[in-house]
C-alpha positions in Angstrom: 17.2 35.4 -32.1 14.4 34.6 -34.5 11.3 33.0 -33.3 11.0 29.3 -34.4 8.6 28.6 -37.2 5.4 26.6 -36.7 6.7 23.5 -38.6 9.7 23.5 -36.3 7.5 23.6 -33.2 5.2 20.9 -34.5 8.2 18.5 -35.2 9.5 19.2 -31.8 6.2 18.3 -30.2 5.9 15.2 -32.4 9.4 14.0 -31.3 8.5 14.6 -27.6 5.3 12.6 -28.0 7.2 9.7 -29.6 9.8 9.8 -26.9 7.2 9.7 -24.1 5.2 7.0 -25.7 8.3 4.8 -26.0 8.9 4.8 -22.2 6.5 1.9 -21.6 8.1 -0.1 -24.3 11.4 0.2 -22.5 10.2 -2.0 -19.7 8.5 0.5 -17.4 5.1 -1.0 -17.9 2.4 -1.1 -15.3 -1.4 -1.4 -15.3 -2.7 1.8 -13.9 -6.3 2.1 -12.6 -8.3 4.8 -14.3 -10.2 5.9 -11.2 -7.6 8.4 -10.0 -5.5 6.1 -7.7 -2.5 6.0 -10.0 -0.5 8.2 -7.7 -1.2 5.8 -4.8 -0.5 2.6 -6.8 2.9 0.9 -6.7 4.6 0.9 -10.1 4.7 -2.6 -11.7 1.6 -3.8 -9.8 -1.4 -5.2 -11.5 -4.3 -3.8 -9.6 -7.8 -5.2 -10.0 -9.4 -3.2 -7.3 -13.1 -2.2 -7.2 -13.9 1.5 -7.0 -14.8 1.3 -3.3 -11.6 -0.7 -2.6 -9.5 1.9 -4.4 -11.2 4.7 -2.6 -10.7 3.2 0.9 -7.0 2.5 0.0 -6.5 6.1 -1.2 -8.2 7.4 2.0 -6.1 5.2 4.3 -3.0 6.1 2.4 -3.6 9.8 2.6 -5.0 10.1 6.2 -2.5 7.5 7.6 -4.6 7.0 10.7 -5.4 3.8 12.6 -9.1 4.2 11.9 -8.7 4.6 8.1 -6.2 1.8 7.9 -8.4 -0.6 9.9 -11.4 0.4 7.8 -9.6 -0.7 4.6 -8.1 -3.8 6.2 -11.4 -5.0 7.7 -13.2 -4.5 4.4 -10.5 -6.0 2.1 -8.0 -8.2 4.1 -7.2 -10.2 0.9 -6.7 -7.2 -1.4 -3.6 -6.9 -3.5 -3.2 -3.4 -2.0 -2.8 -4.5 1.6 1.0 -4.9 1.4 1.3 -1.6 -0.3 -0.7 0.2 2.4 1.1 -1.5 5.3 4.5 -0.6 3.9 3.5 3.1 3.5 2.0 3.6 7.0 4.1 5.2 9.8 5.2 2.9 12.7 2.9 4.7 15.1 -0.1 3.8 12.9 1.0 0.2 12.4 1.3 -0.2 16.2 -2.2 1.0 16.7 -3.9 -1.5 14.4 -6.0 -4.0 16.3 -4.5 -7.5 16.5 -7.7 -9.1 15.3 -7.4 -7.0 12.1 -3.8 -8.2 11.6 -4.9 -11.8 12.1 -7.3 -11.5 9.1 -4.5 -10.6 6.7 -3.2 -13.6 4.8 0.0 -15.1 6.3 1.7 -14.9 2.8 1.2 -11.1 2.9 2.5 -10.8 6.4 5.6 -12.9 5.5 6.3 -10.6 2.5 6.4 -7.4 4.6 9.7 -5.7 5.5 11.0 -6.5 8.9 10.2 -3.1 10.5 6.6 -3.4 9.4 6.2 -7.0 10.7 7.9 -5.9 13.9 5.4 -3.0 14.4 2.5 -5.2 13.7 3.9 -7.9 16.1 4.4 -5.4 18.9 0.7 -4.6 18.6 -0.3 -8.3 18.7 1.9 -9.0 21.7 0.6 -5.9 23.5 -3.0 -7.1 22.9 -2.1 -10.5 24.4 -0.6 -9.0 27.5 -3.6 -6.7 28.1 -6.0 -9.7 28.1 -4.3 -11.1 31.2 -1.6 -13.3 29.8 1.6 -12.7 31.7 3.7 -14.5 29.2 4.3 -18.0 27.9 3.3 -20.9 30.1 6.1 -22.5 32.1 4.2 -25.8 32.4 4.2 -25.7 36.2 1.0 -23.7 36.8 -1.7 -25.4 38.3 
């Protein structure tokens, strides 16, 4: 078979470029940060993160350790990226997050989390309460 001519290759590349540039026009728009966190940013989310915030998010998301997650959550409890991070972490990591850190996350974010994530975070909070000497809810007859 004959090798395609240069004009044929150029028109093929042009059509491919036009097709790829039309994808965002089809409703797949998202604002993607230019600091290299695009792979770790949920599609369709407008992220106005600082460079340090994005770096801590990326680190916590890639390491998936309690220490890295807590570092991000302590520094940026009100970040738009908190929900995204919590939904990506394994259950074992979520259970290890300190209850005080969880308490700093806005209630609206906690309420928007999937059930399994809320359950893992609640298990941690309950366990912290039991460790501090509480044997359970008060029966009202102690005294």
